[in-house]
C-alpha positions in Angstrom: 22.4 46.3 -0.5 20.9 48.3 -3.3 18.2 50.7 -1.8 16.7 52.6 -4.9 13.0 52.1 -5.2 11.7 50.1 -8.1 9.5 52.9 -9.4 12.6 55.0 -10.6 13.6 52.2 -12.8 10.6 52.5 -15.1 11.9 55.5 -17.1 13.6 53.7 -20.0 13.8 50.5 -21.9 16.4 48.3 -20.1 19.3 46.7 -22.2 18.7 43.0 -23.3 20.1 40.5 -20.7 23.3 38.7 -21.5 23.3 35.3 -23.2 24.6 32.1 -21.7 24.9 28.6 -23.2 23.0 25.4 -22.2 24.6 22.8 -24.2 24.1 24.0 -27.9 21.4 26.5 -27.1 22.0 30.2 -26.4 19.4 31.6 -23.9 19.0 34.9 -22.3 20.2 34.9 -18.8 17.0 36.0 -17.6 14.3 33.5 -18.7 10.5 34.1 -18.6 8.8 31.3 -16.5 5.4 29.9 -17.5 3.8 28.8 -14.2 1.4 31.8 -14.1 0.2 31.1 -17.6 -0.9 27.7 -16.6 -2.5 28.8 -13.2 0.1 27.6 -10.8 0.4 30.7 -8.4 1.7 28.5 -5.5 -0.3 30.8 -3.3 -4.0 29.6 -3.1 -6.7 28.4 -5.5 -8.4 31.8 -5.8 -5.0 33.1 -7.1 -4.8 30.1 -9.4 -8.1 30.9 -11.0 -7.4 34.5 -11.3 -4.3 33.6 -13.3 -6.1 31.1 -15.5 -8.8 33.7 -16.3 -6.3 36.5 -17.0 -3.9 34.5 -19.2 -5.9 34.3 -22.4 -3.9 33.1 -25.5 -3.9 36.8 -26.6 -2.4 38.0 -23.3 0.2 35.3 -23.2 1.2 36.3 -26.7 1.3 39.8 -25.9 3.7 39.0 -23.0 6.0 36.8 -25.1 6.1 39.8 -27.6 7.1 42.1 -24.7 9.7 39.6 -23.5 11.3 39.3 -27.0 11.3 43.1 -27.4 13.3 43.2 -24.2 15.8 40.7 -25.4 14.4 37.8 -23.3 14.6 35.1 -25.9 13.4 32.0 -23.9 10.3 30.8 -22.2 10.2 27.9 -19.8 6.8 26.4 -19.6 4.8 23.1 -19.5 4.1 20.4 -22.2 0.5 20.8 -22.0 -2.1 21.4 -24.7 -2.8 25.0 -23.8 0.8 26.1 -23.9 1.7 24.0 -27.1 -1.4 25.3 -28.9 -0.5 29.0 -27.9 3.1 28.5 -29.0 2.3 27.1 -32.3 -0.1 30.2 -33.0 2.5 32.6 -31.7 5.3 31.1 -34.0 3.0 31.1 -36.9 2.5 34.8 -36.4 6.3 35.5 -36.5 7.3 35.0 -32.9 10.7 33.7 -32.2 10.8 32.8 -28.5 12.7 29.5 -27.7 10.6 27.1 -25.6 12.4 25.1 -22.9 9.8 22.4 -22.3 9.1 21.2 -18.9 7.6 17.6 -18.8 4.0 17.4 -17.5 2.9 15.0 -14.8 -0.6 14.3 -16.4 1.0 12.5 -19.3 0.7 8.7 -18.8 4.4 8.1 -19.4 7.6 10.1 -19.5 8.7 9.0 -23.0 5.3 10.1 -24.5 5.5 13.6 -22.9 9.1 14.0 -24.2 7.9 13.1 -27.6 5.1 15.7 -27.6 7.7 18.4 -26.6 10.0 17.5 -29.3 7.3 17.3 -32.1 5.8 20.6 -31.1 8.8 22.7 -31.3 10.8 22.7 -28.1 14.3 24.0 -28.1 15.3 22.0 -25.0 13.5 19.6 -22.6 13.8 18.9 -19.0 12.0 16.6 -16.4 9.7 18.3 -14.1 10.9 18.9 -10.5 8.0 17.1 -8.9 8.6 14.0 -11.1 12.3 14.0 -10.3 11.7 14.2 -6.6 9.1 11.4 -6.9 11.3 9.3 -8.9 14.1 9.8 -6.3 11.9 9.1 -3.2 10.6 5.9 -4.8 13.6 4.4 -6.4 12.3 4.8 -9.9 15.1 6.7 -11.3 15.7 4.1 -14.0 13.2 6.0 -16.2 15.3 9.1 -16.3 18.2 8.0 -18.3 16.3 6.8 -21.3 14.3 10.1 -21.3 17.6 12.1 -21.4 18.9 9.8 -24.3 15.6 10.6 -26.1 15.9 14.3 -25.8 19.6 14.1 -27.0 18.7 12.0 -29.9 16.5 14.7 -31.0 19.4 17.1 -31.1 18.2 19.1 -28.0 19.7 20.0 -24.7 18.5 18.0 -21.8 18.1 18.8 -18.2 16.4 18.0 -14.8 14.7 20.0 -12.3 14.2 19.2 -8.6 13.2 20.7 -5.3 15.5 18.5 -3.3 19.4 19.2 -3.5 20.2 15.4 -3.4 18.3 14.8 -6.6 20.7 17.4 -8.3 23.7 15.8 -6.7 22.4 12.4 -8.1 21.8 13.8 -11.6 25.4 15.5 -11.4 27.0 12.1 -10.9 24.8 9.9 -13.0 23.4 11.8 -15.9 24.8 13.4 -19.1 22.6 16.4 -18.8 23.2 19.9 -20.2 21.6 21.9 -17.3 19.9 21.9 -13.9 16.6 23.5 -12.8 17.4 24.4 -9.2 14.3 25.4 -7.1 15.1 27.6 -4.2 12.0 26.1 -2.3 10.4 22.7 -1.8 6.8 23.8 -1.2 5.1 20.3 -0.8 6.5 16.7 -0.6 6.4 14.8 -3.8 7.1 11.3 -2.3 3.6 10.0 -2.8 2.7 11.7 -6.2 4.6 13.8 -8.7 2.0 16.4 -9.4 1.1 19.7 -7.7 -2.2 19.4 -5.7 -4.3 22.4 -6.1 -5.2 23.8 -2.6 -2.6 21.9 -0.7 -0.7 23.8 1.9 2.7 24.9 0.8 5.7 25.8 2.8 8.5 28.2 1.6 11.3 27.7 4.0 14.5 29.7 3.6 16.4 26.6 4.9 15.4 24.8 1.8 16.6 27.7 -0.4 19.9 27.8 1.5 20.5 24.0 1.1 20.0 24.3 -2.7 22.4 27.4 -2.9 25.0 25.2 -1.1 24.7 22.5 -3.6 24.8 24.6 -6.8 28.5 25.2 -6.8 29.1 21.4 -6.9 27.2 21.0 -10.2 29.3 20.6 -13.3 26.6 21.9 -15.8 24.9 25.3 -15.7 22.0 25.9 -13.1 18.9 27.7 -13.8 17.8 29.4 -10.6 13.9 29.4 -10.1 11.3 30.2 -7.5 13.7 32.9 -6.4 10.8 35.1 -5.3 9.1 32.2 -3.3 5.9 32.7 -5.5 5.6 36.3 -4.6 6.5 36.1 -0.9 9.8 37.8 -1.2 10.7 41.4 -2.0 11.9 41.2 -5.6 14.9 43.4 -5.1 16.2 41.4 -2.1 15.4 38.2 -4.0 17.5 39.2 -7.1 20.3 40.4 -4.8 20.6 37.1 -3.1 20.3 35.2 -6.3 22.9 37.3 -8.1 25.4 36.6 -5.2 25.1 32.8 -6.0 24.9 33.2 -9.8 27.9 31.3 -11.4 29.1 32.6 -14.8 27.0 30.2 -17.0 24.0 30.2 -14.7 20.6 31.9 -15.4 17.5 32.8 -13.5 13.8 32.1 -14.4 11.0 34.3 -13.2 7.4 34.4 -13.5 5.3 37.6 -14.0 1.6 38.4 -13.5 0.9 41.6 -15.5 -2.5 42.1 -14.1 -0.8 43.2 -10.9 1.6 45.5 -12.6 1.6 45.9 -16.4 5.4 46.8 -16.5 6.4 44.0 -14.1 8.7 42.3 -16.5 10.4 45.5 -17.6 11.0 46.4 -13.9 12.3 42.8 -13.2 14.8 43.1 -16.1 16.0 46.5 -14.8 16.5 45.0 -11.3 18.3 42.0 -12.9 20.7 44.5 -14.5 21.2 46.5 -11.3 22.1 43.6 -9.1 24.4 42.1 -11.6 26.1 45.4 -11.9 26.4 45.7 -8.2 28.2 42.3 -7.6 
C-alpha cells in the first residue's frame, strides 16, 4: 500500500491522465463526475443544499477549466436544464470538455431525454443507473433497446449505468452498448421508483462493491468505475488503490469533487490516480 500523505503531492502540476476509447470517443481515463454540481451529495440534505449553493455557473465553469488544464477532457453529468445551460455557455466561451450525458429521471419518457442530450451537444449518452435498476426490477427493459438505437443513430457511443451487478450482466448479453457505468455501491433500492429521494437513508455496503467488482471482468465492453469513494466515506488513497487493482486496460474512473472543502482537490486526486496506477 502507498503510504505517502496527500499533502506532499501538491507541489507541481500532474501529467494528464491517459486516454481510453469508449466506442468512437477518446476520453481521459480519469473523468470528472457531475453529481456534486447538481446537489447530489449522497450524504444528507444539508450537504445537498451546500453543494447547490456553492456550484454557481461561474464556479462550475472554473472547475471545468481546471479539469481541461489538467488533461481531464470529459465530464459525466445529468441531462438537466441547469447543466445543459451551463455547458452551452461554457462551450461558447471556448471550452472543449466532452459531455457524457446521463439521462435524468424527471423527464416524462426516456426517448425525450435522450433527444435533449443529443440536441444539446452530448458526446455520449447513457441510461441512468436508477432507471436501469428500476426497469430491471419491474420487467420494463423493453424500453432500453430503442434508446440505445436512438443514441447510436445520432452517431454517439451508448451505455448503461447500474448499481446492481445483474443489470450489467443482462446488458452485456443483450445490448450493443459501448460502455458500462459500474457503481461500486447501491445506496437505495430503486425497485419502486427510479429517482433519488432527497433525505432517504442510504447504505454504502462494501459487499455491494465487491459484488460489482466480481462482475466487471465478465463485461465485453469498457467499464467506468464510479462511486469509488462511497460519496466521501472512504479514504481517497485507499479507494484509488482498490479501484486501480480492478481497472482493466480499457476501463476508466469517474470521480466527483467539491472544491469548497479543498480548492486543490481535483489536482490531488489526479496525482493520486497517477500514483496508484504506477504502483500496480
